[in-house]
C-alpha positions in Angstrom: 0.0 0.0 0.0 2.9 2.4 0.7 4.1 1.8 -2.9 0.6 2.7 -4.2 0.6 6.0 -2.1 4.0 7.0 -3.1 3.1 6.4 -7.0 0.0 8.3 -6.4 1.6 11.4 -4.8 4.4 11.4 -7.6 1.7 11.2 -10.3 -0.3 14.0 -9.0 2.6 16.3 -8.2 4.0 15.6 -11.8 0.5 16.2 -13.3 0.4 19.8 -11.4 3.9 20.5 -12.4 3.2 20.0 -16.2 -0.2 21.8 -15.9 1.3 24.8 -14.5 4.2 24.9 -17.1 6.8 24.4 -14.4 8.2 21.3 -16.3 8.1 21.5 -20.0 6.5 18.6 -21.7 6.7 18.2 -25.5 3.5 16.2 -25.7 -0.1 16.9 -26.9 -2.1 18.0 -23.8 -5.0 15.8 -24.8 -2.7 12.6 -25.1 -0.9 13.2 -21.8 -4.2 13.8 -20.2 -5.6 10.4 -21.6 -2.5 8.5 -20.5 -2.6 10.0 -17.0 -6.2 9.1 -16.5 -5.5 5.4 -17.5 -2.5 5.1 -15.1 -4.3 7.0 -12.1 -7.3 4.7 -12.7 -5.2 1.5 -12.3 -3.2 3.0 -9.4 -6.6 4.0 -7.6 -7.9 0.3 -8.2 -4.7 -1.1 -6.8 -4.9 1.3 -3.9 -8.3 0.2 -3.0 -7.5 -3.5 -3.3 -4.5 -3.1 -0.9 -6.8 -0.9 1.5 -9.5 -3.7 1.5 -6.9 -6.4 2.3 -5.5 -4.3 4.9 -8.9 -3.9 7.0 -10.0 -7.4 6.3 -10.0 -9.9 9.0 -8.1 -12.8 8.0 -8.3 -14.6 11.5 -9.0 -18.4 10.9 -9.5 -21.3 13.4 -9.9 -24.1 11.2 -9.2 -25.2 7.5 -11.8 -27.0 5.3 -10.8 -30.3 3.5 -11.3 -31.0 -0.1 -13.7 -33.9 -1.2 -12.7 -37.4 -2.0 -10.3 -37.8 -4.9 -9.2 -34.2 -5.0 -5.5 -33.2 -4.6 -4.2 -32.0 -1.5 -4.2 -28.2 -0.9 -1.2 -26.1 0.7 -1.9 -22.7 2.2 0.3 -20.2 3.7 -0.5 -18.8 7.4 1.1 -16.3 9.7 0.8 -17.2 13.2 1.3 -14.8 16.2 3.0 -16.6 19.0 2.1 -15.2 22.5 1.4 -11.6 21.0 5.1 -11.5 20.8 6.4 -13.2 17.8 5.1 -13.9 14.2 5.9 -16.8 12.2 4.9 -17.7 8.5 4.2 -21.4 7.9 3.1 -23.6 5.0 0.4 -25.9 5.9 -0.8 -28.9 3.9 -4.3 -30.3 4.0 -4.7 -33.6 2.2 -8.0 -34.8 0.8 -10.5 -36.9 3.2 -10.3 -40.3 1.7 -9.5 -42.2 -1.6 -11.7 -45.1 -2.8 -10.4 -48.4 -2.0 -10.1 -49.6 -5.7 -7.4 -47.2 -6.2 -5.3 -48.0 -3.2 -3.3 -50.8 -4.8 -2.0 -48.9 -7.7 -1.3 -45.8 -5.5 0.6 -47.9 -2.8 3.2 -49.0 -5.8 3.8 -45.3 -6.8 3.8 -44.2 -3.1 6.3 -46.8 -1.9 8.9 -45.6 -4.6 8.6 -42.0 -3.4 9.0 -43.3 0.3 12.0 -45.2 -0.4 13.8 -42.0 -1.5 12.2 -39.4 0.8 12.5 -41.1 4.1 16.3 -40.5 4.2 15.9 -36.8 4.5 19.2 -35.0 4.4 21.1 -38.3 4.4 22.7 -39.4 1.2 22.7 -43.2 1.9 20.6 -45.7 4.0 24.1 -47.2 5.0 25.3 -44.3 6.7 22.5 -42.3 8.6 23.7 -39.4 10.7 20.8 -36.8 10.2 17.3 -37.1 11.5 15.1 -39.3 9.2 12.0 -37.9 7.2 9.6 -40.5 8.6 6.5 -38.8 7.0 3.0 -39.4 8.3 1.6 -38.9 4.9 2.9 -38.2 1.2 1.6 -35.4 -0.9 -1.2 -36.4 -3.2 -1.6 -39.7 -1.7 -4.3 -41.0 0.8 -2.1 -43.0 3.0 -1.6 -42.5 6.7 1.9 -43.8 7.6 3.0 -45.1 10.8 6.5 -46.2 11.4 7.9 -49.2 13.5 11.5 -49.8 14.0 13.6 -52.6 15.4 15.3 -50.4 18.0 13.2 -47.6 19.6 16.2 -46.6 21.8 18.1 -45.3 18.8 15.2 -43.7 16.7 11.7 -42.9 17.4 8.6 -43.2 15.2 9.0 -39.6 13.9 12.6 -40.2 12.7 14.3 -38.4 15.6 17.6 -40.0 16.3 18.5 -40.5 20.0 22.1 -39.0 20.0 22.8 -39.6 23.6 22.0 -43.4 23.3 24.1 -43.6 20.1 27.0 -41.9 21.9 26.9 -44.8 24.5 26.4 -47.8 22.4 28.4 -46.7 19.4 31.6 -45.8 20.9 33.6 -47.2 18.0 31.6 -45.5 15.3 30.6 -48.7 13.6 27.0 -47.6 13.2 23.9 -49.4 14.6 21.8 -51.5 12.2 18.1 -50.7 12.4 15.1 -52.1 10.3 12.4 -49.6 9.6 8.9 -50.6 8.7 6.5 -48.3 7.1 2.8 -49.1 7.7 0.7 -47.4 4.9 -2.9 -47.3 5.9 -6.1 -46.0 4.5 -9.3 -46.8 6.1 -9.1 -50.5 6.8 -6.6 -51.3 4.0 -2.8 -51.3 4.9 0.5 -52.1 3.3 4.0 -52.5 4.6 7.5 -51.4 3.4 10.7 -52.3 5.3 14.0 -50.5 4.9 17.4 -51.6 6.4 19.5 -48.6 7.8 22.7 -48.0 9.7 22.7 -45.2 12.1 25.8 -43.5 13.3 26.1 -41.1 16.4 26.1 -37.4 15.9 25.7 -34.1 18.0 21.9 -33.5 18.8 20.4 -30.4 17.4 17.7 -28.5 19.1 14.4 -27.7 17.2 13.6 -24.0 16.7 10.2 -22.7 17.7 9.0 -22.8 14.2 10.1 -26.5 13.7 8.3 -27.4 16.9 5.2 -25.6 15.6 5.4 -27.4 12.3 5.6 -30.9 14.0 2.7 -29.9 16.2 0.5 -29.0 13.1 1.7 -32.1 11.2 0.5 -34.3 14.1 -2.8 -32.6 14.4 -3.4 -32.9 10.7 -2.5 -36.6 10.7 -4.9 -37.2 13.7 -7.9 -35.4 11.9 -7.9 -36.9 8.6 -11.4 -38.3 9.0 -12.8 -34.9 9.9 -14.0 -32.2 7.5 -12.0 -29.4 9.2 -8.5 -29.3 10.7 -8.5 -27.4 13.8 -5.3 -25.3 14.2 -3.4 -25.3 17.6 -4.1 -22.5 19.9 -1.0 -22.8 22.1 2.6 -23.6 22.0 4.6 -24.2 25.2 2.0 -22.1 27.1 2.2 -19.3 24.4 -1.0 -18.2 22.7 -1.2 -18.7 18.9 -3.2 -16.5 16.5 -3.4 -17.7 13.0 -4.0 -15.5 9.8 -4.2 -16.7 6.3 -1.6 -15.0 4.1 -3.5 -13.8 1.2 -1.4 -13.4 -2.3 -1.4 -9.8 -3.3 -2.5 -8.8 -6.7 -1.2 -5.3 -6.4 2.2 -5.5 -8.0 1.1 -7.4 -11.0 -2.0 -4.9 -11.4 0.5 -1.9 -11.2 2.9 -3.5 -13.8 0.0 -4.1 -16.2 -1.4 -0.6 -15.7 1.9 0.9 -16.2 2.5 -1.1 -19.4 -0.9 -0.4 -20.8 -0.5 3.5 -20.1 3.1 3.5 -21.7 1.4 1.6 -24.7 -1.3 3.9 -24.9 0.9 7.1 -24.8 3.2 5.7 -27.4 0.3 4.8 -29.7 -1.3 8.3 -29.2 2.2 9.8 -30.1 2.6 7.6 -33.1 -0.8 8.8 -34.3 0.1 12.5 -33.8 3.5 11.8 -35.5 1.7 10.2 -38.5 -0.9 12.9 -38.8 1.7 15.6 -38.6 3.5 13.8 -41.5 0.6 13.3 -43.6 -0.2 17.1 -43.1 3.2 18.1 -44.0 3.3 16.1 -47.1 -0.2 17.4 -48.3 0.9 20.8 -47.8 4.0 20.5 -49.7 2.0 18.8 -52.4 -0.5 21.9 -52.7 2.3 24.5 -52.4 3.0 24.9 -56.2 -0.6 25.3 -56.9 -1.0 28.1 -54.3 1.9 30.0 -55.4 0.9 29.8 -59.1 -2.7 31.3 -58.1 -0.9 34.0 -56.2 1.4 34.7 -59.3 -1.5 34.8 -61.7 -3.9 37.0 -59.5 -1.1 39.5 -58.4 -0.2 39.6 -62.0 -3.6 40.7 -62.9 -3.5 43.6 -60.7 -5.2 42.2 -57.4 -3.8 43.2 -54.0 -2.4 40.5 -51.8 -5.4 40.5 -49.5 -7.7 40.2 -52.4 -5.8 37.4 -54.1 -5.7 35.7 -50.7 -9.5 36.1 -50.5 -10.0 34.7 -54.0 -8.0 31.7 -53.6 -9.9 31.0 -50.3 -13.4 31.3 -51.8 -12.5 29.2 -54.8 -11.3 26.4 -52.4 -14.5 26.7 -50.4 -16.8 26.3 -53.4 -14.7 23.3 -54.4 -14.9 21.8 -50.9 -18.7 22.0 -51.1 -18.8 20.1 -54.3 -16.2 17.6 -53.4 -16.3 17.4 -49.7 -12.3 17.2 -49.7 -10.4 19.2 -47.0 -6.8 20.5 -47.6 -4.7 21.6 -44.8 -3.0 24.4 -46.5 -6.2 26.1 -47.6 -7.8 25.5 -44.3 -5.0 27.4 -42.8 -5.6 30.2 -45.3 -9.2 30.3 -44.5 -8.6 30.7 -40.9 -6.1 33.6 -41.6 -8.9 35.3 -43.9 -11.2 35.1 -40.9 -8.6 36.9 -38.8 -8.2 39.6 -41.4 -11.9 40.1 -41.7 -12.1 40.4 -37.8 -9.8 43.5 -37.9 -6.4 42.0 -37.0 -3.6 43.8 -39.1 -2.7 42.1 -42.4 1.1 41.8 -41.6 0.2 40.2 -38.2 -2.1 37.6 -39.8 0.6 36.7 -42.3 3.1 36.0 -39.4 0.3 33.9 -37.7 0.1 32.0 -41.0 3.8 31.2 -41.0 3.6 30.0 -37.3 0.6 27.8 -37.9 1.8 26.3 -41.1 5.2 25.4 -39.7 6.5 24.2 -43.0 9.5 25.8 -44.8 8.0 26.7 -48.2 4.8 28.4 -46.6 7.4 30.3 -44.3 8.9 31.6 -47.2 5.6 32.7 -48.8 4.7 34.5 -45.6 8.0 36.2 -45.5 7.4 37.5 -49.1 3.8 38.7 -48.3 5.1 40.6 -45.2 7.9 42.1 -47.1 5.4 43.3 -49.8 3.4 45.1 -47.0 6.4 46.8 -45.8 8.3 47.7 -49.0 5.5 47.9 -51.6 4.4 45.6 -54.5 7.5 46.4 -56.7 9.1 43.2 -57.8 6.6 41.1 -56.1 5.2 39.4 -59.2 8.6 38.4 -60.3 9.6 36.9 -57.0 6.4 35.0 -57.0 7.0 33.7 -60.4 10.4 32.5 -59.5 9.2 30.7 -56.3 6.4 29.1 -58.4 8.9 27.7 -61.0 11.1 26.3 -58.1 8.2 24.8 -56.3 6.9 23.3 -59.5 10.4 21.7 -60.1 10.4 20.3 -56.5 6.9 18.9 -56.9 8.2 17.1 -60.1 11.1 15.6 -58.3 8.8 14.7 -55.3 6.6 12.8 -57.9 9.6 11.3 -59.5 10.8 10.1 -56.1 7.4 8.5 -55.2 7.5 6.8 -58.5 11.0 5.2 -57.6 9.8 4.1 -54.4 6.7 2.5 -55.7 8.9 0.5 -58.3 11.2 -0.6 -55.3 8.2 -1.8 -53.4 6.9 -3.8 -56.4 10.3 -5.5 -56.8 9.5 -8.2 -54.3 6.1 -9.2 -55.5 7.5 -9.4 -58.9 10.3 -11.5 -57.9 7.8 -14.0 -56.0 5.6 -14.1 -59.2 8.7 -14.9 -61.2 9.6 -17.7 -59.0 6.2 -19.2 -59.1 6.2 -19.0 -62.8 9.5 -20.8 -62.9 8.1 -23.5 -60.7 5.1 -24.0 -62.7 7.2 -24.4 -65.9 10.3 -26.2 -64.5 8.6 -28.8 -62.2 6.7 -30.7 -64.9 9.7 -30.6 -66.9 11.9 -32.4 -64.4 9.2 -34.8 -63.7 9.0 -35.8 -67.4 12.7 -36.1 -67.5 12.7 -38.6 -64.7 10.0 -40.6 -66.2 
């Protein structure tokens, strides 16, 4: 939850800084707003989930078993011991009972696992120095296991070695032979498995509090196999136990997914903006020679710059009503014409046109128009004619370049078609030669 709060505060602060232009962001405000809303929404959901989990009461006193034939379940619990210490423990709850028809097949597989697992940390049955792993059950198997041994003075039914006895009787470190017998029982059906081991003396190790608790839980679990619920212990060595189930948090995965979605959304929006800008620039460059040519003709006919501008825009509006096609360059000119008609000085309007167009040829055209207002119309027509001829040549080169690119793109399909034709012609020829 702390992570959610920190990220939430950072997001809000960053948003306020960018909104007040304290931090310069070279992004479209609408795009940044959408991406921020997506991320803050995910962050809010994660925060609410974490808050709900924090105030939820996870205290449990029993664990429900699964029905017959289902697999065992392992849950993680936090246990508060005596109100002082807290431990985390994994508790496995086996199914209630398996059907008797399955027991024989299950025993064969269980015996193979038991032959390996009962050694615990020991590497060989001929040299036992560590406590044996005498399990009272095997995961995913319905058997209750009871151990018997030939020498209870050396090892008990839980696999704990009696090191004090071993030190006395195995003074020469020759080992003490012991026969272990595992009785696998499920209901009224039982099987036996015997293993011969040699046990050697080793210094006894004391169990930790967690290990003692795990042994206690395992014993209770074994004794309650036939019950629908397994009751958890309430005390350990006189200390009170409070159990709480550990719920797996989904906050971090949700934050990661939300962040990835936000980044992807922001990237896609920026890509759309970039493609839109490139499309606009290409269209404006394509229309530039036509616009300059119209200016050259109209000004050469004696029109003022303002009237020529108005004439070009009016012709475009009539054409737009017939065809429904919008052209970026003419739309910008229409916007500037509205500024002129609202009373804004003509030179200032041409300067606005240069800023809004933001394409080099139109910047040059705007500079010529502003220069015409300041120095007069002398030589204006000649400069426009030169600009029209240059822009026409650039347009021809652009069209030629697009044609070359199209030819390059068609090279691969043509090559594939050639390969197909060759296969159609040559395969039958080779087949006939072999015949």
